BAPAFI-442192 format. One record per residue (C-alpha): residue in one letter; x, y negated, z. Coordinates in Angstrom, 2 decimals, always signed. Each point is the difference from the previous one (the first is absolute). Example, Ala and Ser with C-alpha at 12.3 -4.5 7.8 and 13.67 -1.06 7.14 Angstrom:
A/+12.30/+4.50/+7.80
S/+1.37/-3.44/-0.66
***
This chain:
M/+13.54/+2.03/+14.21
R/-3.47/-1.37/-0.66
V/-1.37/+1.02/-3.42
V/-3.24/-1.02/-1.69
V/-1.10/+2.28/-2.86
A/-2.46/-1.04/-2.68
L/-1.37/+3.28/-1.35
G/-1.66/-0.20/-3.41
G/-3.52/+1.35/-0.39
N/+0.99/+1.64/-3.29
A/+2.57/+2.05/+1.93
L/-2.97/+1.57/+1.81
L/-2.07/+0.70/-3.11
R/+1.57/+0.37/-3.44
R/-1.54/-1.63/-3.03
G/-2.55/+2.28/-1.61
E/-0.42/+2.25/+3.04
K/-3.39/+0.69/+1.52
P/-0.35/-1.84/+3.33
D/-0.79/+3.24/+1.85
A/+0.92/+0.07/+3.67
D/+2.32/+2.99/-0.31
I/+1.92/-1.61/-2.87
Q/+0.50/-3.24/+1.92
L/+0.90/+1.84/+3.19
G/+2.66/+1.92/-1.90
H/+1.61/-3.27/-1.08
V/-0.22/-1.34/+3.55
R/+1.87/+3.09/+1.21
T/+2.73/-0.77/-2.53
A/+0.08/-3.61/+1.20
A/+0.30/+1.16/+3.61
Q/+2.94/+2.23/-0.90
A/+1.80/-3.03/-1.44
L/-0.93/-2.35/+2.84
A/+0.51/+2.28/+3.01
P/+3.84/-0.27/-0.04
L/-0.30/-3.81/+0.04
A/-2.56/+0.12/+2.79
G/+2.24/+2.27/+2.06
R/+2.99/-2.34/-0.15
H/-1.51/-3.47/-0.23
E/-2.90/-2.16/+1.11
L/-2.48/+0.46/-2.85
V/-3.05/-1.86/-1.24
I/-1.90/+1.45/-2.97
C/-2.21/-2.27/-2.12
H/-1.73/+2.15/-2.63
G/-1.76/-0.84/-3.22
N/-3.54/+1.05/-0.87
G/-0.58/-0.85/-3.66
P/-1.29/+3.40/-1.15
Q/-1.90/+0.53/+3.24
I/-1.76/-3.37/-0.02
G/-0.99/+0.66/-3.59
M/-1.56/+3.32/+0.97
L/-1.97/-1.47/+2.92
S/-1.06/-2.99/-2.07
R/-1.36/+2.27/-2.71
E/-1.87/+2.15/+2.54
S/-1.52/-3.06/+1.65
E/-0.97/-1.61/-3.28
S/-1.81/+3.15/-1.18
D/-1.83/+0.76/+3.27
A/-3.68/-0.61/-0.71
A/-0.77/-0.05/+3.73
L/+1.92/-3.27/+0.43
T/-1.45/-3.43/-0.62
R/+3.45/-1.12/-1.11
P/+3.48/+1.55/+0.08
Y/+2.04/-0.14/+3.16
P/+2.22/-3.11/+0.26
L/+3.67/+0.36/-0.83
D/+1.24/-0.81/+3.51
A/-2.00/+2.96/+1.36
L/+1.27/+2.30/-2.76
V/+3.60/-1.01/+0.72
A/-0.55/+0.82/+3.67
Q/-1.37/+3.42/-0.99
T/+3.12/+0.78/-2.02
Q/+2.18/-1.07/+2.92
G/-1.71/+2.53/+2.22
M/+0.25/+2.85/-2.49
I/+3.58/-0.52/-1.18
G/+1.22/-0.98/+3.47
Y/-1.45/+3.22/+1.42
W/+1.62/+2.09/-2.72
L/+3.40/-1.65/+0.48
A/-0.12/+0.43/+3.78
L/-1.05/+3.63/-0.37
C/+2.74/+0.85/-2.49
L/+2.76/-1.89/+1.84
R/-0.88/+1.93/+3.15
N/+0.09/+3.26/-1.96
E/+3.51/-0.93/-1.17
G/+1.09/+0.27/+3.62
L/+0.01/-3.68/+0.91
V/-0.36/-0.31/+3.77
K/-0.40/-3.77/+0.24
P/-3.49/-1.46/+0.49
I/-1.59/-0.58/-3.43
L/-2.83/-2.47/-0.21
G/-2.16/-1.07/-2.93
L/-1.41/-3.48/+0.54
V/-2.91/-1.48/-1.94
T/+1.40/-3.40/-0.87
Q/-1.60/-3.32/-0.91
T/+1.89/-2.52/-2.11
L/-0.89/-3.66/+0.26
V/-0.29/-1.82/-3.33
D/-0.70/-3.63/-0.82
P/-3.41/-0.61/-1.65
A/+1.65/-2.88/-1.87
D/+2.61/+2.30/-1.56
P/+0.09/-0.66/-3.77
A/-0.48/+3.74/-0.61
F/-3.69/-0.34/+0.86
A/-0.49/-2.32/-2.99
K/+1.67/+2.45/-2.39
P/-0.57/+3.69/+0.82
T/+2.62/+2.20/-1.67
K/+0.22/+3.25/+2.00
F/-1.63/+2.99/-1.71
V/-2.01/+2.28/+2.29
G/-2.24/+2.95/-0.67
P/-0.70/+1.97/-3.17
V/-0.04/-1.09/-3.64
Y/-3.22/-0.62/-1.94
D/-1.07/-0.95/-3.47
H/-0.78/-3.70/-0.25
Q/-3.78/+0.42/+0.14
R/+0.09/+2.03/+3.22
A/+2.62/-2.28/+1.58
Q/-2.06/-3.09/-0.80
A/-3.15/+1.59/+1.42
L/+1.80/+0.79/+3.26
A/+1.50/-3.49/+0.10
D/-3.46/-1.53/-0.37
L/-1.46/+2.32/+2.64
H/+2.71/-0.40/+2.64
G/+1.51/-3.39/-0.81
W/+3.31/+1.53/-1.08
T/+2.66/-1.52/-2.19
I/+1.14/+2.32/-2.80
A/+2.94/-0.01/-2.38
A/+1.33/+2.11/-2.86
D/+2.43/+2.76/+0.93
G/+1.24/+1.20/-3.37
D/-3.07/+0.89/-2.06
R/-2.15/+0.51/+3.12
W/-1.32/-2.28/+2.74
R/+0.43/-0.02/+3.76
R/-0.87/-2.04/+3.04
V/+2.61/-2.55/+1.07
V/+0.24/-1.48/+3.49
P/+2.18/-2.65/+1.66
S/+3.36/+1.02/+1.45
P/+0.84/-2.75/+2.50
E/+3.27/-0.28/+1.88
P/+0.05/+1.51/+3.50
R/+0.30/-2.74/+2.63
R/+0.04/+1.99/+3.24
I/-0.56/+3.53/+1.27
I/-2.73/-0.16/+2.63
E/+1.42/+3.01/+1.88
Q/+3.58/-1.32/-0.15
D/+0.59/+0.05/+3.77
S/-1.37/+3.54/+0.32
I/+2.23/+1.24/-2.82
S/+3.06/-1.62/+1.58
G/-0.81/+1.51/+3.40
L/-0.55/+3.47/-1.41
L/+3.20/-0.14/-2.00
G/+1.94/-1.17/+3.05
S/-1.37/+2.93/+2.00
G/+1.56/+2.46/-2.46
A/-3.06/+0.79/-2.11
V/-0.10/+0.46/-3.76
V/-2.67/-2.46/-1.13
I/-2.12/+0.45/-3.14
C/-1.65/-3.35/-0.70
G/-0.84/-2.57/-2.66
G/-1.41/+2.73/-2.25
G/-1.15/-1.35/-3.34
G/+1.36/-3.39/+1.07
G/-2.36/-0.03/+2.96
A/-3.75/-0.63/+0.07
P/-0.25/-3.64/-1.16
V/-1.66/-2.38/+2.45
A/-0.41/-3.76/+0.24
D/-0.57/-2.34/+2.93
D/-3.22/-2.00/-0.17
G/+1.58/-2.91/+1.89
A/-1.82/+0.84/+3.21
G/+2.25/+2.92/+0.89
Q/-2.24/+2.62/-1.62
L/+1.51/+2.42/-2.53
H/-1.93/+1.40/-2.95
G/+0.93/+2.33/-2.81
V/+0.55/-1.34/-3.50
E/-0.31/+1.55/-3.45
A/+3.67/+0.22/-0.86
V/+2.96/+2.36/-0.02
V/+3.30/-1.05/+1.59
D/+3.12/+1.31/-1.68
K/+1.51/+2.75/+2.13
D/+3.59/-0.99/-0.79
S/-0.66/-3.60/+1.06
T/-1.46/+1.22/+3.28
A/+2.97/+2.31/+0.55
A/+2.38/-2.92/-0.56
L/-1.93/-2.15/+2.48
L/+0.09/+2.83/+2.54
A/+3.73/+0.49/-0.56
I/+0.64/-3.71/+0.57
T/-2.16/-0.40/+3.09
L/+1.23/+3.27/+1.54
H/+3.65/-1.04/-0.60
A/+0.65/+3.13/-2.05
D/+3.54/+0.80/-1.10
V/-1.09/+1.47/-3.35
L/-3.06/+0.00/-2.27
L/-0.36/+3.14/-2.12
V/-2.51/+0.01/-2.86
L/-0.58/+3.65/-0.91
T/-1.89/+0.90/-3.14
D/-0.05/+2.51/-2.86
V/+2.94/-1.41/-2.01
P/+3.68/+0.59/+0.87
A/+1.14/-3.63/-0.23
V/-0.61/-3.36/-1.60
M/+0.67/+0.63/-3.68
E/+1.49/-2.18/-2.71
H/-1.26/+0.39/-3.58
L/-2.76/+2.30/+1.23
G/-1.53/+2.11/-2.73
T/+2.98/-0.25/-2.34
P/+3.02/+2.26/-0.62
Q/+2.07/-2.61/+1.86
A/-2.01/+0.40/+3.22
A/+2.27/-0.09/+3.03
A/-0.46/-0.24/+3.76
L/+1.06/-3.25/+1.65
R/+1.70/+1.21/+3.18
H/+0.60/-3.39/+1.57
L/-1.54/-3.43/-0.42
D/+0.52/-3.17/+1.96
L/-2.27/-3.02/+0.22
D/+1.84/-1.77/-2.81
D/-0.51/+3.03/-2.25
L/-3.71/-0.03/+0.70
A/-0.33/-3.67/-0.87
G/+0.73/+0.77/-3.64
R/-2.20/+3.08/-0.43
E/-3.67/+0.68/-0.58
F/-1.85/+3.12/+1.11
P/-3.47/+1.37/-0.89
A/-2.65/-1.75/+2.06
G/-2.08/+3.12/+0.56
S/+2.75/+2.39/+1.08
M/+3.57/-0.96/+0.87
G/-0.66/-3.74/+0.29
P/-1.69/+0.06/+3.44
K/+2.68/+2.35/+1.35
I/+2.80/-2.30/-1.13
A/-1.85/-3.04/+1.38
A/-0.42/+1.67/+3.40
C/+3.67/+0.98/+0.17
R/+1.10/-3.46/-1.09
H/-2.15/-1.61/+2.69
F/+1.37/+2.27/+2.72
V/+3.64/-0.35/-1.04
A/-0.17/-3.78/-0.46
T/-1.76/-0.50/+3.34
T/+2.07/+2.33/+2.17
G/+3.32/+0.57/-1.76
H/-0.54/+3.74/+0.45
P/-0.03/+2.46/-2.93
A/-2.94/+1.61/-1.72
A/-0.16/+2.91/-2.43
I/-2.34/+1.54/-2.56
G/+0.00/+3.64/-1.06
Q/-1.61/+3.39/-0.12
L/-1.69/+1.37/+3.09
S/+1.94/+3.27/-0.12
D/+3.26/-1.99/+0.13
A/-0.91/-1.96/+3.15
D/+3.03/+1.07/+2.03
A/+2.39/-0.50/-2.92
I/-1.48/-3.44/-0.72
L/+0.68/-1.03/+3.59
S/+3.62/+1.12/-0.36
G/+0.38/-1.92/-3.28
T/+0.50/+3.05/-2.23
A/-3.37/-0.14/-1.80
G/-2.59/-2.55/-1.03
T/+0.57/-3.72/-0.47
T/+1.40/-2.02/+2.89
I/-0.76/-3.74/+0.20
T/+2.20/-2.30/+2.11
T/+0.67/-3.70/+0.42
S/+3.36/+0.21/-1.79
T/+2.05/+2.47/-1.95
H/+1.89/+2.61/+2.05
R/+0.20/+2.59/-2.74
T/+2.95/+1.69/-1.60
R/-0.51/+1.53/-3.37
T/+1.29/+3.30/-1.29
T/+0.09/+0.38/-3.77
V/-0.83/+3.52/-1.09
R/+2.17/-0.23/-3.10
T/+3.27/-0.95/+1.70
G/-0.56/+0.46/+3.72
A/+1.29/-3.55/+0.53
T/-1.51/-2.30/+2.59
E/-1.31/-3.32/-1.30
G/-0.92/-3.04/+2.02
A/-3.41/-1.57/-0.06
D/+1.29/-2.80/-2.26
S/+1.03/+2.44/-2.71
P/-2.03/-0.25/-3.24
Q/-0.95/+3.63/+0.51
A/-1.33/-0.49/+3.53
G/-3.64/-0.33/+0.94
G/-1.39/+3.44/-0.74
R/+0.48/-0.09/-3.77
G/+1.78/+2.28/-2.43
R/+1.43/+3.35/+1.00
G/+1.03/-0.83/+3.54
T/-1.78/+0.53/+3.28
D/-0.30/-2.37/+2.95
R/+0.92/+1.12/+3.49
A/-2.46/-1.75/+2.22
P/+0.94/-0.80/+3.58
D/-1.04/+2.35/+2.78
L/-3.13/-1.67/+1.36
R/+0.73/+1.33/+3.47
S/+3.28/-1.93/+0.21
S/-1.23/-2.97/-2.06
A/-2.90/-0.55/+2.36
S/+2.23/+0.06/+3.06
Q/+2.29/-2.60/-1.60
S/-2.76/-2.37/-1.04
P/-0.57/-3.15/+2.05
P/-2.78/+0.09/+2.56
T/-3.26/-1.63/-0.91
E/-3.09/-1.20/+1.77
G/-2.06/+0.95/-3.03
N/-2.92/-1.83/-1.52
L/-2.48/+0.08/+2.85
E/-3.01/-1.32/-1.87
S/-3.05/-1.01/+1.96
***
């Protein structure tokens, strides 16, 4: 089975932790322990996040007095791809994986006319008081916005149109290699109209890039692995409960936070709607269980679930008033391994 994993950057560095190399490497080892069983049994592509890491490099570059101006974001994204890709390859090999493991610095083509460039919304880098943020904005031509009671730089987050190294990734995967690519969404580049590529000041959403990769590589499953166990309903309240299975109709009536779960849901929806294959969201440590449908949240085109009510042990259909992940019951999501094999074939969305 062909599996594309979107690995959250916050799974590699916890909130509030110092971005020391040994701390991050420890988390990468944990990630490799979760991913190695998948890599041993399936064709695997890993598309990792880089939010904490890009923030660290951005801060270092901004404060380096030897530089005329900070390094551009496309170059910083490429740096994080090299570092995290190296760590993942190292730790997967140390888990006993014998397949070839290759980290590929990846460029993602974006459209300069994307509406995101007119309205930057993606926070990057550290927080500042308003005076310092405004001074940096004036100096470097940044756009800034309030983040709580502090201020940060915001940059465009355009949609990925094409992965420049798409053919290489496909060839490597077909040869039996584990491919680490699309890190941080890929280094964003644009075409000048004369066939020349150039980097742009933007950050592409990693989950969107993973979905595009999964579609163009004809993946059977998209797994979005992060630091939460599942998509939650009534998050932050005593009624909080994990939603074990959602279909596209369920998603149409729900809203999710734009800065956290929203992009993950959007990526899964795009993949499922385009290919008919399932996607899932859950905790990195549960990767194998998520693939088997016993953990996380599974997203499919239509409802296959049966529902077991904890109170009575009775099985309820999806049309029952108690179905849908609410109340005291739990959803049994389909096994993604069998669901993928039963899904109709697709040519994918081969964007050019």
